[in-house]
C-alpha positions, 0 to 999 in steps of 0.5 A: 545465507545461500539460496538453494535456487540461486541462478548460475551466472552462466544460465543468466548470460546464455539464456533469457529468463522466462518470467511470469509476473503476478500482480493486480493493482496500480502498484504492481502495474508500475513494475510490470510496465518497467519490466516490459520496457527492459526485457532486452536489457534484462535478458528476460521474456515475460511469458505470462501475466497472472492477475485477480479475476475481473471484479465489479466496480463503480456505480454500474457494477460493471466487470473491471479489469485490473491495472495489471491486466490492462497493461498485459492486454496493451502489450499482448501478453498471455493473461491468466486469472485463476481464482485459486491455486489450492490442490484440494480442488480441480480448479486449483490443480488446473491452475498449477498445471497451467503455470507449469506449462509456461516453464517459468524460470522466475515468478515476480509477485507484487500485490497479487492478492492470491495466496501462493501455496508452497507447491506453486512457489516451487514451480519456477526454476528459481522460485518466486520473488516478491516486491514488498512495500516496506523495509522488512521485517517491519510491516509484513502483511496487507497494508504496509504503506498505510500502517507506516504512515499511521505509526508515524514512521519517517522512513519506509521502502521496498524489499525484494524477497524470496518467497516462502510459505510464511506471510512475507517471511522469506529471505531478503535479496535487496532493500531500497529506502524512501523518506516519508515526507511530512505531507505524504498521504497513502496515495503519494507514498504509494506512487513513490514506492511503486516507482521504487519497486519497479527500479528495485526488481530491475536491479535484482534481475540484473544480477540475480545469482549474486542477490540470491546467493547473498540473501539475508534471513529476516529477524522474526523478533523485529517483525510486526504486521500491517493488518488489512484496513477496515472502514471503521478505522477512518472514524476520528476520535478527537480525544486523540492528540492532533499528531495522531489524528493528522497521521490518520488523515494522511494514512487513510487517504484516499481509502477508507478516508478519515471522517467525523460526524456533525449534527448526525451527518458524516463529514469527510476530513480530507486534509489538514496542516501538520500539528502545531504544538504551540497551538493549544486549547482548553476547549473540549475535544472535537470543538470547532474553535475557529473557522478561518479562511486558511484553516478550521481549528479543531480541539483535540486531545492532550499530547500526553497525560502530563500536559495541562492543555490539549492540542489543536488541528488545523483542518483545511479541506472537508466534504459534507454529506452529499457535497463536493470537497471544499476548502476552509475558505469556501466553508468560511464564506458559505457559513457551513460551520460555526465557532463552537460546533462539535465534531464527533457526535453521531447523534445530538 
């Protein structure tokens, strides 16, 4: 599909593209750092950085600058932090006017966290490009990294997309794939995709006219949505199979984290070994079968309705309420768990 805003080859070769970058967390900061380092090579000038307003964070609830803002400050790039772009209020209109004053040729967006109305998407001469952490149209939405892990996907990646008014529905310019390893957590996969995203946007900017001209329409029939995570998704249901629980632990690390209950107290489940189908049990779900130096074996649900025995999960690291993370060996020596203890009961 030909993109109407496609850049002419002559435009790229003769003039440096004026780039506005919009992003907030570490995922976006990786791309910003990469683009800053390659401005001469890519023939671009990053004229402004947009990021979310400073938020209160930590125990002291002090205002904290986003990862993207910190990068921009280090490199002395103009920073804008509007709370809205809605044309229905004065602040939103002013934010649009400020963006237009930078005369951007292109806007690069990565995990910005602020909705960009069509009136904003049309301000840059050649539109807005989004660095999305999935192989669209799979996992449109807010939490594509976590949802890929929770679903048991074996592959994910980055899509560079021409933004439109829909939620991650725009035409696709470029895709880069990434294998999901058996031990990947949301944290480790985030880091892989942050680096991949930085490389992908650089690739597109090197030949923007062709990538825009050859953009591909997404197949909406293949789309699914990565809903925003909520804390309650971390609670482990031990009647689920070991495979599902193991993916839950990895997919929710570091936030919101997987957890269970023991004698009414919350226990964080930090890590486990891959589920071993040969290790089965007839014990009730959530039962601590054995406390060993290498792992704590816990009874889970059946792998399928046709199975006669249930699966087990070898948990390697826990964090008890008010304590620090501890390994199975430390738990074994510290007598913090006993065979026969029951996980999952908030109150006895």
